C-alpha positions, 0 to 999 in steps of 0.5 A: 553835783551829778546833774552838772556832769550829766548836762555837760556829758550829754551836751558833749555827746550831742556836739560830738555826734555833730562832728562826725564822732571825730576824736581829733575834732573833740579836743577843741570842743572839750576846751570850749565846753570846759571854758563855758562851764567854768568848773573851777567856779562850781566844783571842789574837792569838798563837793566831790566828797559830799557827792561820793559820801551820799552815793552821788558818784555811784554806778557811773563807771569804773577806773583802773587807777587809784585817784581817778573818779568817774563823773560821767560815762556816756556812749563816747564821752567820759568825765573823770576827776583826777585827785592829787596829793603825794603823786608824781606822774611819770612822762606819758602820752594818752590814749584819749582825746579831749582836755583837762581843767585844773580845779584846785591846787597848782600843777607843775607840767613839763612837755617833752619831745621823743626822737625815736631811734629803734624798737626792741620788742614793745619798747622804743629807744630814743632821745627825750628832750624837755620842750617846756615847763609851766605852772598851771593855776586853777582854771587852766585848761590843757588840750589833749590829743592821743598819741605822742603829740602830747608827752608830759609829766604832772606833779601837784606841789601842794595838796590836795589837788583836783583836775577834771578831764572831758574825753573820748577814746583816741584813734590810736591803740588802746593803752597809754605809753610811758617815757623814761628819761633819758630815752626809753618808751614802754607800755604803761602797764606792768607785770606783763604775762611774759615777765610776771612769773619770773618777777614773782619767783625772783621776789620770793627768792629775795625773801629767802636768800640774797646770794641765791637771788643774785645767782638766779637773777644773773642766770635768768638775765644771761639767757634772755634776748634784748627785748626780754631782758629790758622787759624783765628789768623794767618789771623788776624796777616797777616792783622795786626789786634790786638789780644785782651788780652781776645783772647790771654787768650783763645788761651793759655787755649784752644790750646795745644801749645798755647804759641808756636803758639802765639810766632810763629804768632809774627814772622809775625809782626817781618817780617813786622817791618823789612820791615818798619825799612828798609824803614826808614833807609838808613845807610848801617850798620843800615840796615845790623843790622836790617837784622841780627836781623831778621835772629837771634833767640838768642844772640848766633845767633846774635853774629854769624850773625854779625861776618859773616856779617862783623861787625868788632866792633860788640859791638859799631856797635850794640849800634849805630844801636840800638840808631838809632832804638829806639831813636827818636831824630830829632836834629840828635845829636849822643848819647855819646860813653859810652851809645852806648857801654852800649847798645851794651854790654847789647844787645850782652851779655844779662847782662844789670846790668853789662853793666850799672855798666861798664858804670858808671865806664867808665863815672863816671863824665858824667853830664847825667849819671843817666839819661842814666843809666835809659834810658838803662833799659827803652829801654830794657824793651820796646824792650822786648815787640817788636818781632823784638828784640826777639833775644836779650832776649834769650841766 
């Protein structure tokens, strides 16, 4: 397999030199070369594994992230394999230019527009809007330009998945940016020097005494300016440190856009929870629904996402998926159809009262009807507190 990528990489290097080594021109070249090569017909995860186990991918280059395997490293051009299983990429832009091709699996992709409003240190406040949602099958080629022209998120509902990128460094600053919904852009690296020591101390304090942790987190937050406080909260969210109520109050009172910033930082928890749920569930419909939740910021977007993703009976499919996600039933007993339908209707319409009323009409003689009606209300009250279900509570 290594000779295949050597040939592709060297050919890309030659053509790139002929283009005056212009990163902007490389996108079209990468699309053309990937199309001609048809890697999805020649490469597989099994072939990649065989090459790696035999030393065929050694000494090609290093990557800083798990799941990225270098396949070619030239003077300018790099070819990288992207492995997917239970992963969910937060919204991001790239610092490279080129294209990637889906080799195995099905890829859920959303594209976004970010309307910047103001900067706060290395962060930018603004508004994120989803421009499109697409399902990419094996063979699909996606062009990539560095910078904000492509802001997207990627999740593979099935596993394993594989994509390969053909790229050169972009013209912008080194290092990608992440975007947190509803509206915060931040550098993708975490534990920055300015907050690493604070996070380490807070983490140790939490292990010793929660009350002292709350007190020290609050005292630290009180003394920080806007950018430093966002930086601290961002790093804490990334390290899964809980933000105490007193610190939430400080953020709401001290930050000009405190509510939006806190809501945006919840997006980190949402992506973490998406990975966790994907790791717990293997049923294709449930995994696809988890991915649809991640890609959606409102019920309108969720309905659109489910339609594009091929959910032919979205109400029932949604109800069954929610049942699996929120009901911890070790017996494996399936909920009754009338409860499944009520959960799906409430989720996709936002009208829980009407959904419960319709359930009472459909199943008026069911022996546990009152219990199930109460369950629907309790379930949605609990889901409203969880960022992973945020889209269910916005029209």
